[in-house]
Structures are given as structure tokens and as C-alpha cells.
C-alpha positions in Angstrom: 3.4 -50.3 11.5 0.5 -51.9 9.8 2.7 -54.8 8.5 4.0 -55.4 12.0 0.6 -55.5 13.5 -0.5 -58.2 11.1 2.1 -60.5 12.5 0.7 -60.0 16.0 -2.2 -62.5 15.9 -2.5 -62.5 19.6 -3.8 -59.0 19.7 -7.4 -58.6 20.7 -8.1 -56.3 17.7 -8.3 -57.7 14.2 -5.7 -56.4 11.8 -8.4 -54.7 9.8 -10.0 -52.8 12.6 -6.5 -51.7 13.9 -5.5 -50.6 10.6 -8.7 -48.5 10.1 -8.2 -47.1 13.6 -4.6 -46.1 12.7 -5.6 -44.5 9.5 -8.3 -42.5 11.2 -5.9 -41.3 13.9 -3.4 -40.4 11.3 -6.0 -38.5 9.2 -7.0 -36.6 12.3 -3.5 -35.8 13.2 -2.7 -34.7 9.7 -5.8 -32.6 9.6 -4.8 -30.9 12.9 -1.2 -30.3 11.5 -2.7 -28.9 8.3 -4.9 -26.5 10.3 -2.0 -25.4 12.4 0.4 -25.0 9.3 -2.3 -23.1 7.4 -2.8 -20.7 10.3 0.9 -19.8 10.5 0.6 -17.3 7.7 1.9 -14.1 9.2 2.5 -11.1 6.9 5.1 -9.6 7.1 7.2 -12.6 7.9 8.6 -12.4 11.4 12.3 -12.3 12.2 12.0 -15.6 14.0 9.1 -18.0 14.4 9.5 -21.4 16.1 6.6 -23.9 15.9 6.0 -25.8 19.1 4.0 -29.0 19.8 0.3 -28.6 20.7 -2.2 -25.9 20.3 -4.1 -23.2 22.3 -7.8 -23.3 22.6 -9.6 -20.1 23.2 -11.8 -20.5 26.4 -15.4 -19.3 26.7 -14.3 -16.5 29.0 -11.3 -14.6 27.8 -9.3 -12.4 30.1 -6.8 -9.8 28.9 -4.3 -8.5 31.4 -2.7 -5.2 30.6 -1.4 -2.4 32.8 -3.7 0.6 32.7 -2.3 4.0 31.5 0.6 2.6 29.7 -0.5 3.1 26.1 -2.0 -0.4 25.7 -5.7 0.7 25.4 -5.8 0.4 21.6 -4.2 -3.1 21.6 -6.7 -4.3 24.3 -9.6 -2.7 22.4 -8.5 -4.2 19.1 -8.2 -7.7 20.5 -11.5 -7.5 22.5 -13.4 -6.3 19.4 -12.1 -9.0 17.1 -12.6 -11.8 19.6 -16.0 -10.7 20.8 -17.4 -10.1 17.2 -16.3 -13.2 15.5 -16.3 -15.8 18.4 -19.0 -14.4 20.6 -16.9 -15.3 23.7 -16.9 -13.0 26.7 -13.8 -10.8 27.0 -12.8 -9.0 30.2 -9.8 -6.7 30.9 -8.0 -7.2 34.1 -5.0 -5.4 35.7 -3.9 -8.5 37.6 -5.0 -12.1 37.6 -3.7 -15.6 38.5 -3.7 -16.9 35.0 -5.1 -14.5 32.4 -5.8 -15.8 28.9 -3.7 -13.1 27.2 -1.0 -11.1 28.9 0.4 -7.9 27.4 3.6 -6.9 29.2 5.8 -3.9 28.8 9.4 -4.7 29.7 10.7 -3.1 32.9 14.2 -3.5 31.5 14.8 -2.6 27.9 15.5 -5.5 25.5 17.9 -3.9 23.0 17.1 -6.4 20.2 13.4 -5.4 20.1 14.0 -1.6 19.8 10.9 0.7 19.8 8.6 -1.5 17.8 9.7 -5.1 18.3 7.8 -7.8 20.3 8.0 -11.3 21.6 4.9 -13.5 21.2 4.5 -16.8 23.0 1.6 -19.0 22.5 1.5 -22.2 24.7 -1.3 -24.6 25.4 -2.7 -22.5 28.3 -1.8 -18.9 27.7 -0.7 -16.2 25.2 1.9 -13.7 26.2 3.1 -10.6 24.2 6.0 -8.6 25.6 7.7 -5.5 24.2 9.7 -2.4 25.3 7.1 0.1 24.0 3.3 0.1 23.4 3.9 0.1 19.7 5.6 -3.3 19.9 2.6 -4.7 21.8 0.3 -3.4 19.1 2.3 -5.0 16.3 2.5 -8.2 18.3 -1.4 -8.2 18.6 -1.5 -7.9 14.8 0.6 -11.1 14.5 -1.5 -12.8 17.1 -4.7 -12.1 15.2 -3.0 -13.7 12.1 -2.5 -16.9 14.1 -6.3 -17.3 14.7 -8.4 -19.1 12.1 -9.3 -16.8 9.3 -12.9 -16.5 10.6 -11.5 -14.1 13.3 -11.9 -11.4 10.6 -15.6 -11.9 10.3 -17.8 -8.9 11.0 -20.5 -11.1 12.6 -20.6 -14.2 14.8 -19.2 -17.3 13.2 -20.5 -20.7 14.4 -18.8 -24.1 14.2 -15.3 -22.9 14.4 -12.7 -24.5 16.6 -10.9 -21.4 17.9 -7.5 -23.1 18.1 -4.1 -21.4 17.6 -0.7 -23.2 16.9 1.8 -22.9 19.8 4.7 -20.7 18.7 7.5 -18.5 19.9 8.0 -15.4 17.8 10.7 -12.7 18.1 10.1 -9.9 15.7 11.2 -6.3 15.0 11.2 -4.2 11.9 14.1 -3.7 9.4 13.1 0.0 8.8 11.5 2.6 11.1 9.6 4.3 8.2 7.1 1.9 6.7 4.8 4.0 4.6 1.8 4.0 2.3 1.0 7.2 0.3 -2.7 7.9 -0.2 -3.5 10.6 -2.8 -6.8 12.2 -1.7 -6.3 15.2 -4.1 -7.1 13.6 -7.4 -10.3 12.2 -6.0 -11.5 13.2 -2.5 -11.9 10.4 0.0 -14.0 10.9 3.1 -12.6 11.1 6.7 -14.1 7.7 7.4 -12.5 6.2 4.3 -9.1 7.5 5.4 -9.7 5.8 8.8 -10.5 2.6 6.9 -7.2 3.0 5.1 -5.4 3.3 8.3 -7.2 0.3 9.8 -6.2 -1.8 6.8 -2.5 -0.6 6.8 -1.8 -1.3 10.5 -2.9 -5.0 10.1 0.4 -5.3 8.1 2.6 -3.1 10.3 2.7 0.0 8.3 3.3 3.0 10.5 3.4 6.1 8.1 0.6 7.5 6.1 1.8 9.9 3.5 -1.1 12.2 2.9 -1.1 13.8 -0.6 -3.4 16.7 0.1 -3.0 19.1 -2.8 -2.7 18.8 -6.5 -4.1 20.2 -9.8 -7.5 18.4 -9.1 -8.1 19.6 -5.6 -6.9 21.4 -2.4 -8.0 19.2 0.4 -7.0 21.0 3.7 -8.7 24.1 5.3 -6.2 27.0 5.7 -7.5 29.9 7.9 -7.2 33.2 6.2 -7.1 31.7 2.7 -10.8 30.6 2.2 -10.7 30.3 -1.6 -8.3 27.4 -1.3 -11.2 25.2 -0.3 -14.1 27.4 -1.6 -12.7 27.2 -5.1 -9.8 24.9 -5.0 -11.6 21.8 -3.5 -14.2 21.5 -6.3 -14.3 20.3 -9.9 -16.7 18.9 -12.5 -17.5 15.2 -11.9 -16.3 13.1 -14.8 -16.3 9.3 -15.3 -14.2 7.4 -17.7 -10.5 7.6 -18.5 -8.8 10.4 -16.5 -6.6 12.6 -18.7 -8.8 12.2 -21.7 -11.9 13.9 -20.5 -13.4 16.7 -22.7 -12.7 20.1 -21.0 -15.7 21.1 -18.9 -18.1 23.8 -20.1 -18.8 26.9 -18.1 -22.3 25.7 -17.2 -21.2 22.3 -15.8 -21.5 22.4 -12.0 -18.3 22.4 -9.9 -19.7 20.4 -7.1 -17.4 17.3 -7.1 -14.7 17.1 -4.3 -14.5 18.1 -0.8 -11.8 18.9 1.8 -10.9 18.3 5.5 -11.5 21.0 8.0 -8.8 21.5 10.6 -10.9 19.7 13.1 -11.1 16.8 10.7 -7.3 16.8 10.4 -7.0 16.7 14.2 -9.3 13.8 14.5 -7.4 11.8 11.7 -4.1 12.6 13.4 -5.4 11.3 16.8 -7.0 8.3 15.2 -3.7 7.4 13.5 -1.6 8.1 16.6 -3.7 5.7 18.6 -2.8 3.1 16.1 1.0 4.0 16.2 0.8 5.6 12.7 2.3 9.0 11.9 0.7 11.1 9.2 3.1 13.1 6.9 1.3 15.8 5.0 2.3 16.7 1.4 1.7 20.2 0.0 2.8 19.6 -3.7 4.6 22.7 -5.0 5.7 24.3 -7.3 4.1 22.1 -9.9 0.8 20.3 -9.5 -0.6 23.6 -8.1 -3.5 24.4 -10.4 -6.1 24.1 -7.6 -4.2 26.8 -5.6 -3.8 29.0 -8.7 -7.4 28.7 -9.6 -8.2 30.0 -6.1 -5.5 32.7 -6.1 -4.3 33.5 -9.7 -1.7 36.0 -8.4 0.5 33.1 -7.4 1.1 32.3 -11.0 3.7 33.9 -13.4 1.0 33.8 -16.2 -1.6 36.6 -16.6 -4.0 34.2 -18.1 -4.2 32.4 -14.8 -7.3 34.5 -13.9 -9.2 32.2 -16.3 -7.9 28.9 -14.9 -10.2 26.4 -13.2 -9.5 23.4 -11.0 -8.7 20.5 -13.2 -11.4 17.9 -13.9 -9.3 15.3 -15.7 -8.9 17.1 -19.0 -5.4 17.1 -20.6 -3.2 19.8 -19.2 0.3 18.2 -19.9 2.2 17.1 -22.9 4.4 14.1 -22.0 5.3 13.3 -25.6 8.9 14.5 -25.2 9.4 13.0 -21.8 10.2 14.7 -18.5 9.8 17.5 -17.6 6.5 17.8 -19.4 5.3 20.7 -21.5 2.5 22.4 -19.6 -0.6 23.3 -21.7 -1.7 25.6 -18.7 0.7 27.0 -16.2 0.2 24.9 -13.2 3.3 26.1 -11.4 3.7 28.6 -8.6 5.9 31.6 -9.7 9.3 31.3 -8.0 10.0 35.0 -8.7 6.9 36.2 -7.0 7.4 37.1 -3.3 3.6 36.6 -2.7 4.2 32.9 -3.3 6.5 32.7 -0.3 4.2 34.8 1.9 1.3 32.4 0.9 3.4 29.3 1.6 4.5 30.6 4.9 0.9 30.9 6.0 0.1 27.4 4.7 3.1 25.8 6.3 2.6 27.5 9.6 -0.8 25.9 9.9 0.1 22.6 8.5 3.0 22.4 11.0 0.6 22.9 13.9 -1.8 20.4 12.7 0.6 17.5 12.1 2.9 16.6 14.9 5.1 14.3 12.6 8.6 15.7 12.2 8.5 15.9 8.3 6.5 18.0 5.9 6.6 16.9 2.3 6.7 19.7 -0.1 6.3 17.9 -3.5 8.8 19.2 -6.0 8.0 16.7 -8.7 7.1 17.1 -12.4 7.3 20.9 -12.4 6.9 22.1 -16.1 9.5 24.7 -17.0 8.1 26.1 -20.3 6.2 28.9 -18.8 9.1 29.9 -16.5 11.5 29.9 -19.5 9.7 32.7 -21.3 8.8 34.7 -18.2 10.4 38.1 -17.6 10.1 37.8 -13.8 11.9 34.5 -13.8 14.6 35.9 -16.1 15.1 38.8 -13.8 15.4 36.4 -10.9 18.0 34.3 -12.7 20.1 37.4 -13.3 19.7 38.7 -9.8 20.6 35.4 -8.1 23.2 34.2 -10.7 21.1 31.2 -11.7 22.2 29.6 -15.0 19.5 27.0 -15.6 15.9 26.5 -14.9 16.6 23.5 -12.7 18.6 26.0 -10.6 15.6 28.2 -10.5 13.6 25.3 -9.0 16.4 24.7 -6.5 16.3 28.3 -5.5 12.6 27.8 -4.8 13.0 24.6 -2.9 15.8 26.0 -0.6 13.5 28.9 0.3 10.7 26.6 1.0 12.9 24.4 3.1 13.9 27.6 5.2 10.2 28.2 5.9 9.6 24.5 6.9 12.6 24.5 9.2 11.6 27.8 10.7 8.4 25.9 11.9 10.4 23.3 13.7 9.9 20.7 10.9 12.1 18.8 8.5 11.8 19.2 4.7 11.2 16.3 2.4 10.5 16.3 -1.4 10.5 14.1 -4.5 13.9 13.3 -6.0 13.7 16.1 -8.6 15.0 18.5 -6.0 18.5 17.0 -6.6 18.7 18.2 -10.1 19.5 21.9 -9.4 21.4 21.2 -6.2 19.6 20.4 -3.0 20.2 21.7 0.5 22.4 19.4 2.5 19.6 19.1 5.1 16.8 18.2 2.6 15.5 14.7 2.8 14.7 12.9 -0.5 11.9 10.6 -1.5 13.3 8.6 -4.4 10.5 7.7 -6.9 12.2 7.6 -10.3 13.8 4.3 -9.7 16.4 3.5 -7.1 19.4 5.4 -8.6 18.4 8.8 -7.2 18.0 7.4 -3.7 21.3 5.6 -3.9 23.1 8.8 -4.9 21.2 10.9 -2.3 22.3 8.4 0.4 25.9 8.7 -0.7 25.5 12.4 -0.4 24.3 12.0 3.1 20.7 13.0 2.5 18.1 11.0 4.5 16.2 8.8 1.9 12.8 7.1 1.7 12.8 4.6 -1.2 9.5 4.5 -3.1 10.6 3.6 -6.7 8.1 3.3 -9.5 9.7 0.0 -10.5 8.4 -1.8 -7.4 6.2 0.5 -5.3 3.7 2.4 -7.5 0.4 0.9 -6.6 -1.6 3.0 -9.1 0.0 0.9 -11.9 -1.9 -2.0 -13.4 -1.4 -5.3 -11.7 -3.3 -7.5 -14.2 -3.8 -7.5 -17.9 -5.2 -4.1 -19.2 -8.3 -6.0 -20.5 -9.4 -6.6 -16.9 -8.9 -3.2 -15.1 -8.8 0.5 -15.8 -6.0 1.3 -18.1 -2.9 3.1 -16.6 0.2 3.8 -18.5 2.4 1.1 -16.7 2.1 -2.3 -15.1 3.4 -3.7 -11.9 2.6 -7.3 -11.0 2.9 -8.8 -7.6 6.0 -10.8 -8.4 7.9 -7.6 -9.3 6.7 -5.8 -6.2 8.0 -8.7 -4.1 11.5 -8.1 -5.4 11.6 -4.6 -3.8 14.8 -4.1 -1.7 14.6 -0.7 0.0 18.3 -0.9 0.8 19.8 -1.7 -2.5 23.5 -2.4 -3.3 25.5 0.8 -3.5 23.3 2.8 -1.1 24.6 3.9 2.3 22.2 2.1 4.6 22.8 4.6 7.3 20.8 7.2 5.3 18.0 4.9 4.1 15.4 5.8 6.8 12.5 3.9 5.2 10.5 2.6 2.3 7.0 3.0 1.1 4.5 2.4 -1.6 2.5 5.2 -3.4 -1.1 5.1 -4.5 -1.9 8.0 -6.9 -5.6 8.1 -7.6 -6.2 9.7 -11.1 -7.9 6.5 -12.3 -9.3 5.5 -8.9 -12.8 6.8 -8.3 -14.0 4.7 -5.3 -12.6 3.4 -2.0 -13.3 -0.2 -3.1 -10.9 0.4 -6.0 -8.4 1.9 -3.6 -8.5 -1.4 -1.8 -8.2 -3.4 -5.0 -5.1 -1.5 -6.1 -3.4 -1.7 -2.6 -3.9 -5.4 -1.7 -2.1 -7.8 -2.1 0.8 -5.7 -3.5 1.1 -3.9 -0.1 1.7 -7.3 1.5 4.8 -7.5 -0.6 5.8 -4.0 0.4 5.3 -4.7 4.1 7.6 -7.7 3.9 10.2 -5.7 2.0 10.4 -3.0 4.7 9.8 -5.1 7.8 11.3 -8.6 7.3 15.0 -9.6 7.0 15.9 -10.0 3.4 17.1 -13.5 4.0 13.5 -14.4 5.1 12.0 -13.5 1.7 10.7 -16.5 -0.2 8.2 -16.2 -3.1 6.6 -19.6 -2.6 6.1 -19.0 1.1 4.8 -15.5 0.4 2.2 -16.7 -2.1 1.0 -19.4 0.3 0.6 -16.9 3.0 -1.1 -14.4 0.6 -3.7 -17.0 -0.4 -4.5 -17.5 3.4 -4.8 -13.8 3.7 -7.2 -13.6 0.8 -9.7 -15.6 2.9 -9.2 -13.0 5.7 -9.8 -10.1 3.4 -13.0 -11.7 2.1 -14.3 -12.1 5.7 -13.2 -8.5 6.6 -15.0 -7.3 3.4 -11.9 -5.7 2.0 -11.5 -5.8 -1.8 -8.3 -7.1 -3.3 -6.9 -8.0 -6.7 -7.0 -11.7 -7.7 -4.5 -11.0 -10.5 -2.1 -13.6 -9.4 -4.5 -16.2 -10.8 -4.7 -14.5 -14.2 -2.3 -15.8 -16.9 0.1 -13.2 -18.4 -0.5 -12.9 -22.2 2.6 -12.6 -24.3 2.2 -12.2 -28.1 4.7 -12.4 -31.0 4.8 -13.4 -34.7 6.1 -16.6 -36.0 8.5 -16.6 -39.1 5.5 -16.9 -41.3 3.7 -13.9 -39.5 1.3 -16.1 -37.6 0.1 -14.8 -34.3 1.7 -16.8 -31.4 0.0 -16.4 -27.9 1.8 -17.5 -24.8 -0.1 -17.8 -21.5 2.2 -17.7 -18.4 0.9 -18.2 -14.8 2.3 -15.9 -12.2 2.3 -18.6 -9.5 2.8 -22.3 -9.5 0.1 -24.9 -9.4 -2.3 -23.4 -11.9 -3.8 -25.0 -15.1 -5.1 -22.8 -17.9 -8.1 -23.8 -20.1 -9.2 -21.9 -23.2 -11.6 -21.6 -26.0 -11.7 -19.8 -29.3 -15.4 -20.4 -30.1 -16.9 -17.7 -27.8 -18.0 -20.3 -25.3 -17.0 -20.3 -21.6 -14.2 -22.8 -20.9 -13.9 -25.0 -17.9 -11.5 -27.8 -17.0 -13.0 -30.1 -19.7 -11.8 -27.7 -22.4 -8.4 -27.8 -24.0 -5.7 -27.2 -21.5 -2.9 -24.8 -22.4 0.5 -26.5 -22.9 2.2 -24.5 -25.6 1.9 -21.3 -27.6 -1.5 -20.9 -29.4 -2.2 -19.8 -32.9 -5.9 -18.6 -33.2 -8.0 -20.3 -35.9 -8.3 -18.1 -39.0 -11.8 -16.8 -38.3 -11.7 -16.7 -34.4 -12.5 -13.4 -32.9 -12.2 -14.1 -29.1 -9.8 -16.1 -26.9 -11.4 -16.9 -23.5 -9.2 -18.3 -20.7 -9.7 -19.4 -17.1 -7.4 -20.9 -14.5 -8.0 -23.8 -12.2 -6.3 -25.1 -9.1 -6.9 -28.8 -9.4 -10.7 -29.2 -10.0 -11.6 -25.8 -8.7 -11.8 -22.6 -10.9 -9.7 -20.0 -9.2 -9.0 -17.3 -11.8 -11.3 -14.8 -13.5 -12.7 -15.7 -16.9 -10.8 -13.3 -19.2 -12.3 -12.6 -22.6 -9.5 -11.4 -24.9 -10.4 -10.1 -28.4 -8.0 -11.5 -31.1 -7.9 -8.0 -32.5 -6.4 -6.7 -29.3 -3.7 -9.4 -29.4 -3.0 -8.5 -33.1 -2.4 -4.9 -32.0 -0.1 -6.0 -29.2 1.9 -8.1 -31.7 2.6 -5.0 -33.8 
């Protein structure tokens, strides 16, 4: 174009002025395109998204049209709060208008493609329209709409000098799975009612609809049960410890047991309502027969072991020996006694009240990691085995699980438990949560059990996501790129019986809600995409680009997250002559790694990593940092050479 113009001498503009005008216009156009493209960063990836020409500009007065009394109040409230807070614009809600800014429409005729939670989102130059069959679909459509706004929409205070433009798009979207869960363990460490609400607020942004609420464990019983006051008077409290969970020195008798807490039944009702308003179900978990030390400390007669009268709620001291693998050897008997009828009376009372408090159709009854060594030498259990014709201890646990399922079903609920229940023979109607890899879930689906996939390989958010030198040490690692490979409907499974997928956050080593957030995000982005989006839509490069956009949003929303994708992965080995060889591998593309061995802080003018490093003979520290272009983006990591020497062994 520019060359052509130079030939047109009769034009009233000079060639130079025209060229400069053309460049400026091109730059402006490119900038607008870049803004639009940057804004199209929806997580999870929609089923279909078509970018159209033009953009929508938010007017000074925003009107939201939604029919009253049809379950759209939360969608309207969420939109109004976000727009008002960040933009300062006036937002009104109308039941009818000639041309409202945003229209939320429930279909009068069902669109079978959208199902219960799907939606259509149309943004054109003058209006935004979301349609769905059900209010849940509108709510998920609103979450996608907010993600089309500039990132500043997440700010908790008014933001000036932002052009509130949205790209014009047509979106058709619906979930792959109906059960899209996050498990929150509030037993190991107690988290307040308001923190649980924050957890729900964060999860719905990414279309999770199931909160698996792990309410009881060795470290705490967190739910009020009428008629069993010691469960919370005794079972909800331990000695506060700080450091590495599992390695704490056993508390002394004079240390105060004032660390913990519990939810009253009124608290539970409030949380259930809060979740329901946001289209989230809460599934309670009462973890039995193992993981029951808090209950046994409160009511020792629930144990097979006479010494239980001396037991206390665990404060993080070692109570299990895992050196021989699973099942573990219990150092104290933290299992309910399957041969004691008082246990079933106790659980009937608990389940009766839990069933009334939680309207969700399932109750999760644990069933995992039950130690067998105390059962094996117990006369009551031996008598039970003889009486019931049970040949093995796994069959004893199966006997327990089937009796518990009968109680759950008698309260009008469905029974779910961890995949260990398969080992002694599960009831045909039991539902299985597959955590020890995918294989148990695959087999359970073939055996026509309903299955929720939550395998450690991909979905355990308590695992480290960065190098152990940078965060609290846990016994396993799970980086974002592995989480993104999660397929909840794996080859070999019967998809008809895979009802959902979820990620689990155990909190042994998580002491604060900020650390909860750090461990969940961004790995829960990957989980949300695995359980919502079509598998053919998954693309690692696209996902990382969108994740980086959402980091900006989380910053503005004051939600903590892990920047581990910017940390290099350290791999160490020995050369033929026994020299230490250090490899640094970025998890994502586009990063440069700079390093020092002289204890100084590297920047981009230091040596750039290109090949495996051998530390100088007297060096004691390797420091590394990552850059994207000229900007530092990763954390400064200080890695002792002694640590790398240990890893090489």
C-alpha cells in the first residue's frame, strides 16, 4: 500500500505524511485487536466461541433486564456488584425495556443442546444477551461474560482510565460432566464460615458446582450433632502446632487444647443456602471407619481398643506407619469398631442429622486408609468374622460399609465412599470416588457403579506444585502441566457411569486460607477445563495464555495463586566422572533462565542457561530467575548445592 501511494504524486498528501498516518492507524487497529484477543480468555474453554467484528462499550447507565422470581437474582446481583464496584457506572434492574444493556432470558422452549447448565452468550456492538434453559445456565453465562471484560472488572475498588470494551462474540456452551467438584478439607485445620463462602465464590467463577465438604478426621470433628455434644466439645479441639505436619512432638498434658472450631447446625444451613444461591451443591463427608480419632477421643466406647480412654484429638503428631505401604500400621487405633453395635447406633444418629442438613442426594462416608492391625488382634472382630462368615479383614470393612450404606439409604440418601470399599466387595448400589489413580474408577464403572474421578495422579491439590525448596514440603508433586492432562472419562471406562470429576484439597500442611488459595489456583483452572470443556478443545498453549490473563484477574481480586509455572524444573544427575549435572527446564514456552553461583542475585545480564550446569568446585548456592523478554517473571530461587547433591544420590 505504501509503495503504491508513492507513485501517486497527484495526491494532496505527501508520501511521508500518508505513510505515517497509515502506520498510526495500523498501530491503533492492531492495539484494539490485541486488546480484544487478550480479553477472550475464558476458563474453562467454551464449547463454541465465534469472534465477530467490532466491540461493545459499556454505557454510563447500565440496565439489566431479567424476569423477577425466576431464580435469576444471584446472576443479576453478581453482575451489578462487579460492574458498580470496578467501573462506577450506574446499574439498574428492569423487568422490561426497549433496549436494555444486558438481557438475561430463560428459554420458553427447551433447547436440548444446552441441558440444565448450558447457555448462549451474544455480545454485539449495542447489547449483551444471555439465554439458557435454567437459571444455572444464566449464572454460568454471567461468569463467562465477566471474563470478557477487561481484567480490571475484578478490582475491589473503582478503577479509572479503563476503556470498558468487550469483544463481540457468539458463545454456545454447556458442561461435559454434571458433577464438577472441589473437595475442601476443613477437618485437618478449621476454616471459618466466611472462608468457606470465599472458597465457594472462587470456585463458581470457573463453573465448579459441587463442594465436597470433608468434615471429620483424626484432627477434628467439625459439625454439631445434637445429643452427642462431646463430638464438638472434645473432638473439635487440638493443640496448636506450627511447622511440618506429621512430625510434631506429641503434645504434653498441660498444653491447651484450644485450636480448632466447628460449624453449628445453623452455620451449616447458612452455608448450604449460600451455595445453593450460587448453584453449588454441598456434599458432606463423615470419614469412617478410619480417620476417626476425633470421634473416638470424644466417645472412647466407639473403639475396639480399651486404651482409647486415653486418646486425644490428633495435633499433627505421627499416628501412622506408612513404611510398608497401604494399608498403614496404626500406632493408635483411629478406627471405629465394626463389631460394636454402639457404633451403628452412633452413626445412625449422625447420619440422620447430616441428611436433614444437606439436601444434596449423596452423603460421602469416607472408607479410605483404614488401618487393620488393631482389628486383626481384636476378639470382638474375630467373633464377628466367625459369626458372619468373613474370611479376610477387607471383608470385615465391606461388612461395615454395607451396614453404613443401609443407614444412609434409610435416610433417603445415596451412599458414596473412597475406592477402598471395592476391596472386600461393595454393594451394587454404592457410588465410588476413585482417588488411587484411574484404574479403580475404570473398573467400578464397568461394574456399573456410579463413579466420580479424583485421581492423585492429576487432581490432588495438596501435592507440591513447585520445587520443594519454594513451598511447604509434601510427600508428592503435581505440576500444572500434569493436572492439565486429566481426562475424567479415560479409555476403558464406561462413560455412562462416570458422573463427574473433581480435585481434592487435603489441608494437613495448609494452615491459612491464603495458602488454600495458593494450592488451588491455577491447578483448578486445569481441572475446570477437564470436566467442563470438550476434550478436543484442550490445548496447552492456549490454556497457558488464558491462565496468564487470569493471573491479572486474581491479582485484582486479591486471590492468592501459585506462580510455579514460571519456575524452572530442577533435574540432577551425575556424569560419567561423577560430576553433578544440573538441568533447568521451563514448564512453559517463552522463558529465559539466568543464574549465578557466586551468591549474588542474577538478572538478565547474568549468564543465560543453555545447557546442563556443573557447579564450580567451591560453590555453595545456585540462584536462578526467569525472564520473559526484558521483564523478570519468575521467583528468585536459591538452591543450595548440598540439596542438589542429595537429590543426585
